[in-house]
C-alpha positions as CSV (number, residue, x, y, z in Angstrom):
1,X,26.8,3.0,79.8
2,X,25.7,-0.5,79.3
3,X,22.7,-1.5,77.2
4,X,20.1,-3.7,78.5
5,X,18.6,-6.4,76.4
6,X,15.4,-4.3,76.3
7,X,17.4,-1.3,74.9
8,X,19.1,-3.6,72.3
9,X,15.7,-4.9,71.2
10,X,14.4,-1.4,70.8
11,X,17.5,-0.3,68.8
12,X,17.2,-3.5,66.6
13,X,13.5,-2.9,66.1
14,X,14.1,0.8,65.2
15,X,16.9,-0.2,62.8
16,X,14.6,-2.8,61.3
17,X,11.8,-0.3,60.9
18,X,14.1,2.3,59.4
19,X,15.6,-0.4,57.0
20,X,12.1,-1.5,55.9
21,X,11.1,2.2,55.4
22,X,14.3,2.9,53.4
23,X,13.7,-0.3,51.4
24,X,10.1,0.7,50.6
25,X,11.1,4.2,49.7
26,X,14.1,3.4,47.6
27,X,13.4,-0.1,46.2
28,X,9.8,-1.0,46.3
29,X,8.2,2.3,45.3
30,X,10.5,2.9,42.3
31,X,9.9,-0.7,41.2
32,X,6.2,-0.3,41.4
33,X,6.4,3.1,39.7
34,X,8.5,1.5,36.9
35,X,6.1,-1.4,36.6
36,X,3.2,1.0,36.2
37,X,5.1,2.9,33.5
38,X,5.9,-0.3,31.7
39,X,2.2,-1.4,31.9
40,X,1.3,2.0,30.4
41,X,3.8,1.5,27.6
42,X,2.6,-2.0,27.0
43,X,-1.0,-1.0,26.8
44,X,-0.1,1.9,24.5
45,X,1.8,-0.6,22.3
46,X,-1.1,-3.0,22.3
47,X,-3.4,-0.1,21.2
48,X,-0.9,0.7,18.3
49,X,-0.8,-3.0,17.3
50,X,-4.7,-3.1,17.2
51,X,-4.8,0.1,15.2
52,X,-2.1,-1.3,12.8
53,X,-4.1,-4.6,12.4
54,X,-7.2,-2.6,11.6
55,X,-5.3,-0.6,9.0
56,X,-3.9,-3.8,7.5
57,X,-7.4,-5.3,7.4
58,X,-8.7,-2.2,5.6
59,X,-5.7,-2.4,3.2
60,X,-6.4,-6.1,2.5
61,X,-10.0,-5.2,1.7
62,X,-8.9,-2.4,-0.6
63,X,-6.4,-4.6,-2.4
64,X,-9.1,-7.3,-2.8
65,X,-11.5,-4.7,-4.3
66,X,-8.7,-3.4,-6.5
67,X,-7.8,-6.9,-7.6
68,X,-11.4,-7.6,-8.6
69,X,-11.6,-4.3,-10.5
70,X,-8.2,-4.0,-12.1
71,X,-6.9,-7.6,-12.1
72,X,-3.7,-9.3,-10.8
73,X,-1.5,-6.4,-11.9
74,X,-2.4,-4.7,-8.6
75,X,-0.2,-7.2,-6.7
76,X,2.9,-6.4,-8.8
77,X,5.5,-4.1,-7.3
78,X,6.0,-0.7,-9.0
79,X,9.0,-0.5,-11.4
80,X,11.1,2.5,-12.2
81,X,9.7,4.9,-14.7
82,X,12.3,4.2,-17.4
83,X,11.5,0.5,-17.4
84,X,7.7,1.2,-17.4
85,X,8.0,3.5,-20.4
86,X,9.5,0.5,-22.3
87,X,7.3,-2.3,-21.0
88,X,4.0,-0.6,-20.7
89,X,3.3,0.0,-24.4
90,X,4.3,-3.6,-25.1
91,X,1.9,-4.9,-22.4
92,X,-0.9,-2.8,-23.8
93,X,-0.3,-4.0,-27.3
94,X,-0.1,-7.6,-26.2
95,X,-3.3,-7.4,-24.2
96,X,-5.3,-5.7,-26.9
97,X,-3.9,-8.1,-29.6
98,X,-4.9,-11.1,-27.5
99,X,-8.3,-9.6,-27.2
100,X,-8.7,-9.3,-31.0
101,X,-8.1,-5.6,-31.6
102,X,-5.6,-4.5,-34.2
103,X,-3.5,-1.8,-32.7
104,X,-2.6,1.0,-35.2
105,X,-0.8,3.4,-32.9
106,X,0.5,3.8,-29.4
107,X,1.5,7.3,-28.5
108,X,3.1,8.2,-25.1
109,X,1.2,11.0,-23.5
110,X,3.8,11.9,-20.9
111,X,4.5,11.3,-17.3
112,X,2.9,13.2,-14.4
113,X,3.3,13.1,-10.6
114,X,0.6,11.8,-8.3
115,X,-0.1,14.3,-5.5
116,X,-1.6,11.6,-3.4
117,X,1.4,9.3,-3.6
118,X,4.9,11.0,-3.4
119,X,7.5,9.3,-5.5
120,X,4.9,7.7,-7.8
121,X,4.4,8.8,-11.4
122,X,1.5,8.2,-13.8
123,X,2.6,7.0,-17.2
124,X,-0.1,7.5,-19.9
125,X,-0.5,6.3,-23.4
126,X,-3.0,7.1,-26.2
127,X,-3.9,3.9,-28.1
128,X,-5.7,3.7,-31.4
129,X,-7.0,0.4,-32.5
130,X,-9.8,-1.2,-34.4
131,X,-11.8,-4.4,-34.4
132,X,-15.2,-6.0,-34.4
133,X,-17.8,-5.6,-31.6
134,X,-17.0,-9.1,-30.3
135,X,-13.4,-8.1,-29.7
136,X,-14.1,-5.2,-27.4
137,X,-15.2,-7.2,-24.3
138,X,-12.3,-9.7,-24.9
139,X,-9.8,-6.9,-25.2
140,X,-11.0,-5.3,-21.9
141,X,-10.9,-8.7,-20.2
142,X,-7.3,-9.1,-21.4
143,X,-6.4,-5.7,-20.1
144,X,-7.8,-6.7,-16.7
145,X,-5.9,-10.0,-16.7
146,X,-2.6,-8.4,-17.8
147,X,0.4,-8.9,-15.6
148,X,1.0,-5.2,-15.6
149,X,-1.6,-2.9,-14.1
150,X,-3.4,-1.2,-17.0
151,X,-6.0,1.4,-16.1
152,X,-8.3,2.6,-18.8
153,X,-8.7,6.4,-18.2
154,X,-11.0,7.0,-21.2
155,X,-12.5,5.0,-24.0
156,X,-13.9,6.4,-27.3
157,X,-15.7,4.1,-29.7
158,X,-16.7,5.1,-33.2
159,X,-17.9,3.3,-36.4
160,X,-15.3,3.2,-39.1
161,X,-18.0,3.6,-41.7
162,X,-21.3,5.3,-40.8
163,X,-24.0,2.6,-40.5
164,X,-21.5,-0.3,-40.5
165,X,-21.4,-1.9,-37.1
166,X,-19.1,-4.7,-38.0
167,X,-15.9,-2.8,-37.4
168,X,-15.2,-0.1,-34.8
169,X,-12.4,2.4,-34.2
170,X,-11.3,2.5,-30.6
171,X,-9.3,5.3,-29.0
172,X,-8.2,4.7,-25.4
173,X,-6.2,6.6,-22.8
174,X,-4.5,4.0,-20.6
175,X,-2.2,4.6,-17.6
176,X,-0.1,2.8,-15.1
177,X,1.9,3.8,-12.0
178,X,5.7,3.8,-11.9
179,X,8.4,4.8,-9.4
180,X,10.1,8.1,-9.8
181,X,13.8,7.7,-10.4
182,X,16.1,9.3,-7.8
183,X,18.4,11.9,-9.1
184,X,22.1,11.3,-8.3
């Protein structure tokens, strides 16, 4: 059986149609499907980046508010609790002394865990000091400008002698955060 040129053209055309069909089915369609999946992944990633940027913006705003309220100590990285227990009383005494208050005692009040921040501990001190009324605002300003974050939890002010407003006794509870030490 001999093939005529018309039969050959028909076979070539059929083979070309089948080849195009197979190419569409096994190359083009998977490529388009893969491209759609990649576009979905990219758009999902872009959405996550936008959400992350919004979180960073909120965090920056929070840090700025905290910096205004608590001073530059907010920017300092947390130290391990053993170092904080040594440096924190010294920082408090230094800040209050620079402010003009005479510190008579600094008593550690213990360490407690923060539920809101796993791995972070709250180191507290009870500080008793005295000074004139002009020293109180200076001392609080020094606390705020301290290199270590010092948060005044409570503040009690009493006259040393009834009716004498020239010298005050000040009792404060102050705290700072610290990192919990990992147990070996």
